[in-house]
C-alpha positions in Angstrom: 0.0 0.0 0.0 1.4 3.4 -1.0 2.0 5.9 1.8 -0.2 9.0 1.6 1.4 12.0 0.0 2.2 14.5 2.7 1.0 18.1 1.9 3.3 20.9 2.6 2.0 24.5 2.6 4.9 25.7 0.5 4.3 23.3 -2.4 1.4 25.4 -3.8 3.4 28.6 -3.6 6.4 27.0 -5.3 4.3 25.5 -8.0 2.5 28.7 -8.8 5.7 30.8 -8.6 7.5 28.4 -11.0 4.6 28.5 -13.4 4.7 32.3 -13.5 8.5 32.4 -13.7 8.5 30.0 -16.7 5.7 31.9 -18.3 7.8 35.0 -18.9 11.2 33.3 -19.1 10.2 31.0 -21.9 9.5 34.0 -24.1 12.4 36.1 -22.7 13.0 37.7 -26.1 9.6 39.4 -25.8 9.4 39.9 -22.0 13.1 40.8 -21.2 15.1 41.7 -24.3 12.4 43.8 -25.9 12.0 46.2 -22.9 15.7 46.5 -22.7 15.9 47.5 -26.3 13.1 50.1 -25.8 15.1 51.7 -22.9 18.2 51.8 -25.1 16.2 53.7 -27.7 15.0 56.2 -25.1 18.6 56.6 -24.0 19.8 57.3 -27.6 16.9 59.7 -28.3 17.0 61.8 -25.1 20.5 61.5 -23.8 22.5 62.0 -27.0 20.2 64.6 -28.4 20.3 66.7 -25.2 23.9 66.0 -24.3 25.7 69.2 -23.2 22.4 71.1 -23.2 20.8 69.9 -19.9 22.4 69.5 -16.5 20.1 68.2 -13.7 22.7 67.9 -10.9 25.9 69.9 -11.0 28.8 67.9 -12.5 26.5 65.1 -13.6 25.9 64.5 -17.3 22.3 64.2 -18.4 22.8 60.7 -19.9 24.2 59.5 -16.5 21.2 61.0 -14.7 18.8 59.4 -17.1 19.9 55.7 -16.8 18.6 55.0 -13.3 15.3 56.5 -14.1 14.9 54.5 -17.2 16.0 51.3 -15.4 13.4 51.9 -12.7 10.7 52.7 -15.2 11.4 49.3 -16.9 11.2 47.6 -13.5 7.9 49.1 -12.6 6.2 48.6 -16.0 7.3 45.0 -16.4 6.3 44.1 -12.8 2.8 45.4 -13.5 2.7 43.8 -16.9 3.6 40.3 -15.6 1.0 39.9 -13.0 -1.8 41.7 -14.8 -1.4 40.0 -18.2 -1.0 36.6 -16.6 -4.3 36.8 -14.7 -6.2 38.4 -17.5 -5.1 35.9 -20.1 -5.9 33.0 -17.7 -9.4 34.3 -17.2 -9.9 34.8 -21.0 -8.7 31.4 -21.9 -10.4 29.7 -19.0 -7.3 28.0 -17.6 -7.6 29.9 -14.4 -9.7 27.0 -13.3 -6.6 24.9 -13.0 -5.2 27.3 -10.4 -8.5 27.6 -8.5 -9.3 23.9 -8.2 -6.2 22.8 -6.1 -6.3 23.7 -2.4 -4.1 26.8 -2.7 -4.6 29.5 -0.1 -5.2 33.0 -1.3 -1.9 33.9 0.5 0.0 31.4 -1.7 -1.8 32.7 -4.8 -0.9 36.3 -3.9 2.8 35.8 -3.0 3.5 33.5 -6.0 2.1 36.0 -8.5 3.7 39.0 -6.6 7.2 37.5 -6.4 7.1 36.4 -10.1 6.1 39.9 -11.1 8.9 41.3 -8.9 11.4 38.8 -10.4 10.5 39.9 -14.0 10.8 43.6 -13.1 14.2 43.1 -11.4 15.5 41.0 -14.2 14.6 43.6 -16.8 16.0 46.4 -14.6 19.3 44.5 -14.4 19.3 44.0 -18.1 18.9 47.7 -18.6 21.8 48.6 -16.3 24.1 46.0 -17.9 23.2 47.2 -21.4 23.6 50.9 -20.7 26.9 50.5 -18.8 28.6 50.2 -22.2 27.5 53.7 -23.1 27.3 55.6 -19.7 29.6 55.6 -16.8 27.4 54.6 -13.8 28.4 54.6 -10.2 26.5 53.0 -7.3 27.1 55.0 -4.1 24.4 53.4 -1.9 23.5 49.9 -3.1 21.2 49.2 -0.2 18.9 52.0 -1.2 18.9 50.9 -4.8 17.9 47.3 -3.8 15.3 48.6 -1.3 13.5 50.7 -3.9 13.8 48.2 -6.7 12.1 45.5 -4.5 9.5 47.8 -2.9 8.7 49.5 -6.1 8.3 46.3 -8.1 6.2 44.9 -5.2 3.8 47.9 -5.4 3.4 47.5 -9.2 3.1 43.7 -8.9 0.3 44.0 -6.4 -1.4 46.7 -8.6 -1.0 44.3 -11.5 -2.9 41.6 -9.7 -5.7 44.0 -8.9 -5.9 45.0 -12.6 -5.8 41.4 -13.7 -8.6 40.4 -11.4 -10.7 43.3 -12.5 -10.1 42.9 -16.3 -12.0 40.3 -18.3 -10.6 41.4 -21.7 -7.6 43.2 -23.2 -9.5 46.5 -23.6 -10.1 46.7 -19.9 -6.5 46.0 -19.0 -5.4 48.6 -21.6 -7.3 51.2 -19.7 -5.0 50.6 -16.6 -1.9 50.5 -18.7 -2.5 53.5 -21.0 -4.4 55.8 -18.7 -2.8 55.1 -15.3 0.6 53.3 -15.5 2.1 55.0 -18.5 1.2 58.6 -17.5 2.3 58.1 -13.9 5.7 56.6 -14.9 6.5 59.2 -17.6 5.5 62.0 -15.2 7.5 60.7 -12.2 10.8 62.4 -12.9 12.4 59.7 -15.1 13.5 62.3 -17.6 13.8 65.4 -15.4 14.0 66.7 -11.8 10.7 67.7 -10.4 12.5 70.7 -8.8 12.8 72.2 -12.3 9.0 72.3 -12.8 6.9 75.4 -12.2 5.3 75.7 -8.7 1.9 74.2 -9.5 3.2 71.2 -11.5 5.9 70.6 -8.9 3.4 70.4 -6.1 1.1 68.2 -8.2 4.0 65.8 -9.0 4.4 65.0 -5.3 1.0 63.3 -5.3 2.4 60.8 -7.8 3.6 57.7 -5.7 5.9 56.5 -8.6 7.9 59.7 -8.2 9.2 58.4 -4.8 10.2 55.1 -6.3 12.2 56.6 -9.1 13.7 59.4 -7.0 14.7 56.9 -4.2 16.2 54.5 -6.7 18.2 57.3 -8.3 19.5 58.3 -4.9 21.1 54.9 -4.5 23.3 55.7 -7.5 24.3 59.3 -7.0 23.5 60.1 -3.4 21.3 63.0 -4.6 17.6 63.3 -4.8 14.6 65.6 -4.9 13.0 64.0 -1.8 14.5 62.5 1.3 15.1 58.8 0.7 13.6 58.0 4.1 10.4 59.8 3.2 10.3 58.1 -0.2 10.8 54.7 1.3 8.0 55.4 3.9 5.6 56.4 1.2 6.4 53.4 -1.1 6.2 51.0 1.9 2.8 52.4 2.9 1.6 52.1 -0.7 2.8 48.5 -0.8 1.1 47.6 2.5 -2.2 49.2 1.4 -2.2 47.5 -2.0 -1.2 44.1 -0.5 -4.1 44.2 2.0 -6.5 45.2 -0.8 -5.3 42.4 -3.1 -5.5 39.8 -0.3 -9.0 40.8 0.5 -10.1 40.6 -3.2 -8.5 37.2 -3.5 -10.1 36.0 -0.2 -13.6 37.1 -1.4 -13.0 35.6 -4.9 -13.5 38.9 -6.7 -14.2 38.1 -10.4 -12.7 34.6 -9.9 -15.8 32.8 -8.6 -18.8 33.2 -10.9 
């Protein structure tokens, strides 16, 4: 007689995480290399066309200033894209049922999708930094700050991606999140400029953009200079991550748009 299979609570988490990891890694040309190439095009267009004409921080070339912002933008956009597209596609094709049938807890579901989204974001961000180091001399003055904001920022966008994926039943609905929320907030977060250079009204308005604190804190890790205190930025990003995580766990626990 065969011995019963012993259930371990981490088995479900590992299975879901591995599925999500393989989902984007199997098509890494599309999910990793393509975003890196897009960032390189941004660098060529903005940095080299404005070289010598714009100086954000004294003694710092604009191309050098630009790279951390572009890397963080890639981290955030790809973390959001991974979790949101995975859930939306699973719901459209109907294979979400294979995730719902096994006895996975909503905590395992959440952390598996979240960490996979963070993994894709960080992998793309590292790819951007490795690709741009051949063109721009980048220094890393505070690595701990860089890692902290990369992880917390990708966590925020990964959780937001789960919410968007749960809410969206088709591509058009998900495109609303991407085109009218994520893209504007990332492009207007100080990736290409310092918010201190904006006029008074727009500068004050920018401080209501949570992605500003992710980009600014990440950049501080490279240069030791920022528009906002890194401690304040980390507090705001951490609070955003906590709030979104609680909301996402509640939606998963109630089966929002998963149980019909």
